[in-house]
N, C-alpha and C positions, 0 to 999 in steps of 0.2 A: 277863156277858159283853157283849152289843150297847151299853152305854153307857160301859165300859173300851174298849171300837172307839171309839168316838164322841169320848170325851175325849182320846184320843191322836188324831185326826184336828184337833182342837181348839186339842190341844197345836202341832202340826204346822204350822197353819194361824198362828199366836200368831208362830211359831219364825222361820217366811216372812217373816212380815209387822214382823221386830220392828226395821227401820230406818221406815217407815212411820209405826210406832208412837211412836219415840222420836220423828218428826219431826214429830207432830200433838201429842204434848205439851212439846215444845220451842215449836210454833205459843202453846199454852196459857199458857204461863207466860209468854208474850212481851207478849203479852193484858194480860196478869195485871197485867205491871207497868207496862203504857203506862194502863191504867183504875184503876192505884193500890192496886186489892187486894195488891200482895207492893211490898214497899219492903225487901226483906234488901239489902244490897249491891249495887244493882243496877250497882256499877260490877263488883265484882270477878263477877257474873253474867254480865254484858255482856262480860267481855274472856275468860271459860271458853269459853261460847259459839263467839264468836271462832277463839280459841286454833285450837278441836277443829274447827272447818271447814274451815279453814285447811290443818292437820296432815292431815283426809282426805282432802281436793283432793290436798295433795301426796302421798302415800299411795297417791291411784290413777293419779298422773301416772306416781310411780316406779316402781309394775305396769305401766300400759300399756310405757311403756321397754322396760322387762323380757321380755313378754310380744313386742313384736315387734322384740328386737334384734337380729334377722336383716337389715331395713330398717334397720338403724345410724342411729335417730333422732338429732335435736340435745341430746344429751343434754350435761352439763357436762363431764361426765369424758370425751367421744367428743372432745365440742371442745378440750378440755387435749390429747387426744394428737394431733390436727390442729395443732398449735402449729407454723410453718414452721421446716426445722431447716437451721442455716449453712451445713451440709456441700451440697457440693453433688454433685445427682446424676448420676451420670454410668451409661446405660443404653446399652450394645451391646446394638442389635437387628441379631441377622443372620436376615434372610428366606432360607432357603434353598426354593424352590420345584420340584418332581422332579413329574415329569410322564411318565408311563410309559406309552405309547402300541402296544398287541399289536395288531398289524393282518396280514390271512396275505399274504403276497403271494405272486403268482402268476407264475411266471419261466416264459413260455413260447421253447420253442425255434420262431426265425422259419424259416420255409420260405424255401427260394430261389427263382429267380423263376423258373427254367425248371420245376419241377415240373410237375405233370398238374394239370387241374383238381380233380380228385378227389379227390386229394394237398391241393391247398387249401381243398376242403370240407370233409373230414376236421375239418383242423387246424381253423377256421373252429367246427367245430359240439367242439370238445373243450374250443375257447375258451367257448362261449358254454354246456357244460354246466357248468363250474367256477366261472364268473362266476353261474350261476341255483343253483350250489351252496353259493355265498357267502352272496349273498341271502339262499335260503332261512333260512341261517344267522344271519345278522344279525334278520333279522326272527322268529325264533325266540327268540335272545338278551332281544331289545325286548317283546316277551309277557311271555314271564318277569320281563324286570326293572318293566314293567307291573304285573303283577301282584303282583309284591311291595311294588312301593312304594304299590301301592292296600290292601292289607295293613297296611303300615305304618302308613297314611296313617288307616285303620279302629282301630288300634290306640292311635295316638297321640291320637284323637278324646276314643276311652273315657275314660284318663288324663286328660287333660284335665280331661276335666265331673267324673269322681272329684275329682279336686284343689282343681276350684274350689269343689264341694261343701264338702273339708271345709276351707277356709279362708272360706267364709263362713258355715260350721259356727261354726267358732272363732274368729272375729270377733265375732259374732254372742253367742255365748256370753258372750263376754268383754262387752261394749259393754251388749247388753242386760242382761246378764245381775246388773254395780253399776250400776242405773241408781238403783237404789230407793238405795243409798250414800252414791254423786256426786249423790243428788235435797239428801238428807236433807245430806250437808258445807257443800252450798249453802241453804239452808232455817237449818241453826244456826247462819252467816256471818251472814247479814243478820239473823237475829232478834239477834244480841249486834251487831250494829250499829246496829236499831234502838231496844234497850233505851240503848244507849251514848248517844244524840243524843237521847231524847224525857223520859227516867228523870230 
């Protein structure tokens, strides 16, 4: 049972490194061609190596463009779609800016000049009381607004951090995850070129 489990791990390890194994084999074949141990159709082998490598690199480029299609990479298809049209684009932009301000207006009845001093003082006290209430209301609204802004800011910060982690994870998973096949594509192209030149 332990032997079966160990063999399963070995097979998984081999499958994980299939492109590294292929790279090693390609390098060995290239060396054998260079030292003259292999002489079987070097032009065909080098062409197969080069075409395979270029195809892998091209495939990875297409995969990258599809993976990050939201960012509109400058692919051939996107470039063609951006061909300038002969028709004149008429854009009617009408910006209607409407600002609605709501304020509590306090209309006071003026006191006659002949009113008594007590009446004038009473009127001023009422005015002061009304203004104080308005100031308290404004302060209360400002506190509520500040609390709401602070809460929203914290929520937005958390969301931005989560999105940042997800984006980094996606990019790392794609770029780092495809490192071995990219490396294999480059190496097989290089080896094909070397065989073509020196054999």
